[in-house]
Legacy VTK file of the C-alpha trace (Angstrom):
# vtk DataFile Version 3.0
C-alpha trace
ASCII
DATASET POLYDATA
POINTS 244 float
75.726 76.517 56.066
77.876 78.266 58.651
75.722 81.031 60.124
77.152 81.741 63.562
76.609 85.437 62.888
72.851 84.750 62.744
72.696 83.392 66.313
73.372 85.146 69.604
74.988 82.795 72.097
75.928 83.301 75.730
79.576 83.572 74.704
80.128 84.730 71.112
81.514 81.991 68.866
80.667 79.247 71.366
77.676 77.017 72.106
77.641 76.434 75.864
75.931 73.180 76.829
74.759 72.029 80.267
74.781 68.253 80.615
74.905 65.473 83.206
77.686 62.893 83.053
75.879 59.886 84.512
73.795 58.481 81.650
76.122 56.456 79.428
75.950 56.265 76.462
73.834 59.438 76.303
76.112 61.604 78.469
79.120 60.331 80.415
82.814 60.879 81.093
85.715 59.172 79.387
88.769 58.068 81.428
90.277 61.529 80.930
87.242 63.109 82.574
85.868 64.646 79.374
82.107 64.722 78.874
81.164 62.603 75.868
78.217 60.579 74.614
75.364 60.670 72.135
73.977 64.031 73.274
77.389 65.681 73.306
78.215 64.308 69.846
74.873 65.431 68.446
75.213 68.945 69.848
78.841 69.133 68.710
77.720 68.435 65.150
74.995 71.045 65.550
77.500 73.625 66.804
79.838 72.839 63.926
76.962 73.347 61.467
76.757 76.911 62.745
80.498 77.455 62.789
80.566 77.456 66.596
82.850 75.750 69.100
81.189 73.780 71.915
81.828 73.976 75.648
80.213 71.570 78.132
79.304 72.300 81.740
78.429 69.430 84.070
75.425 69.777 86.380
73.256 67.491 88.481
70.401 66.064 86.451
67.622 67.284 88.730
66.663 70.745 87.502
69.001 70.837 84.522
66.058 71.884 82.334
66.024 75.288 84.094
69.688 76.133 83.469
69.327 77.748 80.016
66.495 79.954 81.255
68.760 81.118 84.061
71.446 82.091 81.536
73.841 79.349 82.567
74.103 77.858 79.066
72.641 78.063 75.577
71.382 74.482 75.533
70.808 71.745 78.116
70.931 68.130 76.996
71.057 65.023 79.146
68.460 62.594 77.867
65.712 64.824 79.280
62.028 63.995 78.796
59.775 67.003 78.312
57.275 66.976 81.170
54.800 69.460 82.652
56.588 69.133 86.006
59.887 70.234 84.457
59.297 73.905 83.646
62.133 75.557 81.704
61.039 78.941 83.056
60.225 82.110 81.182
63.758 82.279 79.791
63.890 78.776 78.317
62.140 76.669 75.689
61.933 72.985 74.804
63.237 71.759 71.460
61.501 69.222 69.274
62.110 65.570 70.262
65.219 63.888 68.883
65.144 60.348 70.345
62.704 57.884 71.915
63.244 55.479 74.810
61.394 53.172 77.171
61.836 52.561 80.883
63.745 49.472 82.014
65.498 47.791 84.915
68.977 46.293 84.665
69.010 43.180 86.857
70.869 39.935 87.449
69.836 37.548 84.679
68.563 34.889 87.088
66.018 37.398 88.456
64.746 38.768 85.142
61.425 36.909 85.265
60.780 38.043 88.837
61.293 41.684 87.870
59.057 41.280 84.832
56.171 40.701 87.272
56.194 44.274 88.522
52.761 44.032 90.180
54.047 41.485 92.698
57.532 42.936 93.155
58.388 43.513 96.825
61.419 44.165 98.968
63.856 44.932 96.148
66.377 47.770 96.137
66.158 49.805 92.942
68.699 52.552 92.177
67.695 55.613 90.121
69.020 59.085 89.353
67.339 61.707 91.506
64.767 63.739 89.587
64.995 61.525 86.496
62.124 59.895 84.658
63.310 56.620 86.197
62.845 58.187 89.646
59.304 59.319 88.846
58.438 55.968 87.282
59.962 53.783 90.006
58.137 55.444 92.889
54.824 54.838 91.146
55.462 51.446 89.545
57.316 49.702 92.410
55.570 50.949 95.582
56.712 47.994 97.684
60.388 48.348 96.841
63.105 50.588 98.276
64.120 53.330 95.867
67.706 54.509 96.273
69.449 57.455 94.639
72.669 57.402 92.640
74.025 60.489 94.404
73.721 58.698 97.752
74.722 55.093 97.068
77.568 56.018 94.688
78.724 59.234 96.325
82.402 59.887 95.630
82.715 57.180 92.974
84.531 58.118 89.781
82.020 56.259 87.611
78.710 55.900 89.424
77.121 53.642 86.813
80.047 51.224 86.852
80.049 51.125 90.654
76.312 50.467 90.863
76.468 47.602 88.386
79.839 45.974 89.153
79.767 46.470 92.924
76.244 47.000 94.251
74.245 44.771 91.908
77.012 42.176 91.638
77.241 41.891 95.438
73.429 42.014 95.920
73.605 45.280 97.825
71.225 46.561 95.146
68.899 44.566 92.929
68.169 46.761 89.929
69.222 49.913 88.130
66.392 51.982 86.673
67.421 53.688 83.433
66.170 54.202 79.899
66.548 51.116 77.727
69.366 52.672 75.665
71.467 53.184 78.805
70.719 49.812 80.368
71.493 47.924 77.148
74.813 49.729 77.005
75.596 48.903 80.638
74.457 45.285 80.256
76.717 44.786 77.263
79.665 46.509 78.927
79.503 44.879 82.358
77.611 41.638 81.782
80.701 39.482 82.240
81.549 41.266 85.511
78.404 40.046 87.280
78.000 36.357 88.071
75.339 34.891 85.801
75.199 38.015 83.667
72.841 40.964 83.363
69.492 41.389 81.638
66.900 44.072 80.981
63.589 43.558 82.768
60.180 45.243 82.804
60.802 47.282 79.657
57.798 49.592 79.371
56.503 53.010 78.412
56.010 55.337 81.364
52.269 55.757 82.005
51.626 54.468 78.504
53.269 57.583 77.032
55.833 57.923 74.281
58.981 59.040 76.087
61.222 61.289 74.046
64.426 63.179 74.676
64.263 66.928 74.158
66.827 69.692 74.528
66.169 72.940 76.382
67.365 76.226 74.902
67.975 79.725 76.234
65.496 82.173 74.714
68.054 84.972 74.769
70.263 82.837 72.505
68.289 84.050 69.525
68.280 81.847 66.465
69.473 78.748 68.357
66.091 77.074 68.871
64.938 77.399 65.265
68.237 76.119 63.921
68.384 73.307 66.477
64.901 72.137 65.515
65.889 72.197 61.848
69.039 70.216 62.680
66.985 67.676 64.658
64.604 67.241 61.733
67.468 66.447 59.405
69.634 64.374 61.733
67.646 62.601 64.463
67.626 59.413 62.414
71.396 59.101 62.950
71.455 60.152 66.610
72.300 56.643 67.800
73.690 53.596 65.967
71.168 50.876 65.182
71.292 48.036 67.707
LINES 1 245
244 0 1 2 3 4 5 6 7 8 9 10 11 12 13 14 15 16 17 18 19 20 21 22 23 24 25 26 27 28 29 30 31 32 33 34 35 36 37 38 39 40 41 42 43 44 45 46 47 48 49 50 51 52 53 54 55 56 57 58 59 60 61 62 63 64 65 66 67 68 69 70 71 72 73 74 75 76 77 78 79 80 81 82 83 84 85 86 87 88 89 90 91 92 93 94 95 96 97 98 99 100 101 102 103 104 105 106 107 108 109 110 111 112 113 114 115 116 117 118 119 120 121 122 123 124 125 126 127 128 129 130 131 132 133 134 135 136 137 138 139 140 141 142 143 144 145 146 147 148 149 150 151 152 153 154 155 156 157 158 159 160 161 162 163 164 165 166 167 168 169 170 171 172 173 174 175 176 177 178 179 180 181 182 183 184 185 186 187 188 189 190 191 192 193 194 195 196 197 198 199 200 201 202 203 204 205 206 207 208 209 210 211 212 213 214 215 216 217 218 219 220 221 222 223 224 225 226 227 228 229 230 231 232 233 234 235 236 237 238 239 240 241 242 243
């Protein structure tokens, strides 16, 4: 049912969404520079169910969960795990979970077994997105490795993920890319033939033994949005991503 009149959004008639364009296939940019991906598609369908247009705003991942509470957008979505150390602030609220992932490393296939032995892993260069769950996990799980950040090693690159995989990992200037399994499977399938010997997922695991979910963050002042988003999640999360 179209009930845009029953919600109060930041801009009337529009659902404004904060996202991060560096987590393909969850959130990324197409060659035209448009933000697309699973989160954007899901929230577009949600907006349409309310009779709203959607507008996306790109932000750095670190701290994106606070943007709705600061009245920057109605919803933030970028494959964000709800965590106690990610407060949405008094003006924001977490949605129900809509997807589940595990941690993983994308590595050169010949080194998959070595990376599966995380307890003995030393001297490797692992790239992660600053402030992401991969960042938190990598610093704890791989204490004898060098953790590098996407915004540093791929600064100025049009497609940071592509550059990290096809240039840094392929040339051994980096050894692994820490991402959720849905992102690393996508990248492995897309760029596997561009890296000598291929790519593989290694050390697939749950962070701290927890179930890692994706959750949206909503702006409390956007009245009606959270309740309707949770109802939409309940009815549609099963078709969030295609079955692999």
